[in-house]
C-alpha positions as a printed Julia matrix, in Angstrom:
195×3 Matrix{Float64}:
 32.02   -9.46    5.12
 29.34  -11.59    3.8
 27.88  -10.29    0.65
 25.34  -12.48   -0.58
 23.84  -16.01    0.85
 22.31  -18.86   -1.42
 20.55  -21.87    0.43
 17.66  -23.18    1.77
 15.04  -20.72    3.44
 14.33  -22.73    6.47
 12.29  -20.01    8.86
 10.42  -17.03    7.76
  8.54  -14.92   10.32
  9.09  -11.27    9.49
 11.06   -9.79   10.03
 13.43  -12.43   10.64
 14.42  -15.47    8.55
 16.84  -18.14    8.33
 18.79  -19.73    5.57
 20.53  -23.04    5.85
 23.8   -23.09    3.65
 25.2   -26.51    3.96
 24.23  -27.24    7.83
 24.8   -23.28    8.94
 21.57  -21.51    9.53
 22.09  -17.77    9.06
 19.62  -15.74   10.59
 18.72  -12.64    8.97
 16.14   -9.0     9.19
 14.12   -8.26    5.97
 11.96   -5.43    5.18
  8.53   -6.79    4.21
  9.51   -6.2     0.55
 11.93   -8.54    0.48
  9.97  -10.92    2.96
  7.09  -10.88    0.13
  9.49  -11.94   -2.77
 10.59  -15.17   -0.62
  9.4   -18.52   -1.83
  7.92  -20.77    0.25
 10.14  -22.71    3.44
 12.02  -25.85    2.05
 12.9   -24.06   -1.25
 16.35  -22.59   -2.37
 16.72  -18.84   -1.87
 19.31  -16.31   -3.13
 19.81  -13.07   -1.21
 22.28   -9.75   -1.19
 23.14   -9.01    2.47
 24.65   -6.6     4.44
 26.78   -7.09    7.54
 26.96   -4.82   10.67
 29.06   -5.49   13.56
 27.89   -3.88   16.8
 29.49   -3.9    20.33
 26.54   -6.22   21.4
 25.6    -7.77   18.57
 26.81   -9.32   14.94
 23.53   -8.53   12.33
 22.82   -9.6     9.15
 20.73   -8.29    6.78
 18.69   -9.42    3.29
 17.57   -8.04    0.38
 15.97   -9.87   -3.06
 17.7    -7.41   -5.05
 20.64   -5.46   -5.29
 18.84   -2.04   -5.59
 17.25   -2.58   -2.38
 20.27   -3.11   -0.43
 22.12   -0.04   -2.6
 18.84    2.39   -1.08
 19.51    0.46    2.39
 23.41    1.36    2.45
 22.44    5.08    1.56
 19.67    5.18    4.02
 22.1     4.14    7.1
 24.46    6.64    6.36
 21.96    9.33    7.09
 22.31   11.0    10.79
 19.28    9.42   12.43
 18.37    6.15   10.63
 19.73    3.23   11.81
 19.63   -0.31   10.16
 15.98   -0.8    12.15
 14.6     2.34   10.48
 15.78    1.69    7.08
 14.13   -1.52    7.3
 10.83    0.35    8.38
 11.25    2.54    5.31
 12.0     0.14    2.88
  8.77   -1.93    4.08
  6.48    0.83    3.95
  7.55    1.37    0.48
  9.52   -0.33   -2.55
 12.54    1.32   -3.96
 11.05    3.03   -6.87
  8.4     4.87   -4.65
 11.38    6.04   -2.24
 13.04    7.16   -5.25
 10.26    9.1    -6.25
  9.61   10.76   -2.95
 13.44   12.09   -2.75
 13.19   13.17   -6.64
  9.87   14.82   -5.83
 11.07   16.07   -2.3
  7.73   14.77   -1.14
  7.9    14.98    2.87
  4.45   14.41    3.58
  4.87   10.84    2.2
  7.61   10.19    4.05
  6.45   11.65    7.44
  3.14    8.98    7.26
  6.17    6.01    7.16
  6.27    4.69   11.12
  9.31    6.23   13.13
  9.7     9.03   10.15
  9.38   12.5    11.76
  9.53   15.53    9.67
 12.91   16.26   10.52
 14.0    13.2     9.77
 11.86   13.33    6.1
 13.6    16.36    5.17
 17.0    15.48    6.08
 16.61   12.33    3.94
 15.64   14.69    0.57
 18.32   16.66    1.78
 20.84   13.85    1.85
 19.4    11.12   -0.55
 18.96   12.92   -3.56
 22.5    13.28   -4.58
 23.31    9.7    -3.32
 21.16    8.26   -5.09
 21.37   10.13   -8.22
 25.53    9.02   -8.26
 24.79    5.45   -7.07
 22.63    4.82  -10.13
 24.09    6.65  -12.68
 27.36    4.86  -11.78
 25.79    1.86  -12.38
 23.88    2.98  -15.37
 20.11    2.39  -13.99
 17.87    4.25  -13.57
 16.27    4.49  -10.39
 12.68    4.99  -11.38
 13.06    1.85  -14.08
 14.46   -0.32  -11.54
 11.14   -1.29   -9.61
  8.25    1.13  -10.89
  5.07    1.01   -9.04
  2.98   -0.4   -11.87
  5.57   -3.62  -11.8
  4.98   -3.88   -8.05
  1.3    -3.84   -8.13
  1.13   -6.0   -11.19
  3.17   -8.69   -9.22
  1.34   -8.42   -5.94
 -1.94   -9.24   -7.8
 -0.29  -11.88   -9.86
  0.51  -13.52   -6.08
 -2.61  -12.87   -4.76
 -4.14  -14.73   -7.82
 -1.68  -17.63   -6.4
  1.3   -17.34   -8.5
  4.76  -17.74   -6.52
  6.41  -14.19   -5.8
  9.37  -15.05   -7.82
  7.55  -16.46  -10.82
  5.37  -13.26  -10.45
  8.28  -10.78  -10.49
 10.22  -12.57  -13.64
  7.11  -12.75  -15.88
  6.63   -8.75  -15.32
 10.15   -8.5   -15.95
  9.66  -10.56  -19.52
  6.64   -8.67  -20.51
  7.52   -5.14  -19.34
  6.47   -2.17  -21.52
  7.42    0.98  -21.05
  4.38    3.63  -19.53
  2.42    0.52  -19.07
 -0.23    0.63  -16.02
 -0.63   -2.24  -13.95
 -3.65   -3.4   -15.29
 -2.18   -3.66  -18.68
  0.58   -5.38  -17.13
 -1.23   -7.74  -15.17
 -2.55   -8.85  -18.9
  0.2    -9.11  -20.8
  1.35  -11.68  -17.83
 -1.22  -13.4   -17.81
 -1.22  -13.77  -21.58
  2.43  -14.76  -21.38
  1.87  -17.57  -18.84
 -0.86  -19.24  -20.79
  1.02  -19.83  -23.78
């Protein structure tokens, strides 16, 4: 089982990437959320992974953080949801948004994701609710605190301003204030980086 990789980012062509680990190139598939968090080609990268063995292939999936991998692993346990659809879901919304959909039983928002029909969305809401609460209570994390929409929006804004994704995420985590909107977080982040 390959649980994580640290190496040099060699190729980044969504949804695939290649990480060079001491001369061995690992080909991985990743969600758009993870792709946006990757550094530039040639830089060091650390990724959590999930390894899938099928009759016709051995596939490796990459995640920028452990919470995304955890949700992915729970998604592929849901009847009718395979790794490809799980990545599509995690590309369409970040972890916190997905969890909010599950907690609020927002089938309508889930149906807007490519490949998710009404029956699949309803199944997700029913089957994921208990799994998510159990997993995150065992790691003593509150899902809604892992990656909030406001922090995601703020980090995206900083990247648009020219900051590296990892740098943007690090500063947002550092200055995070509970219940702050994205504008407040952007202002605090910029002030922190100027100092």
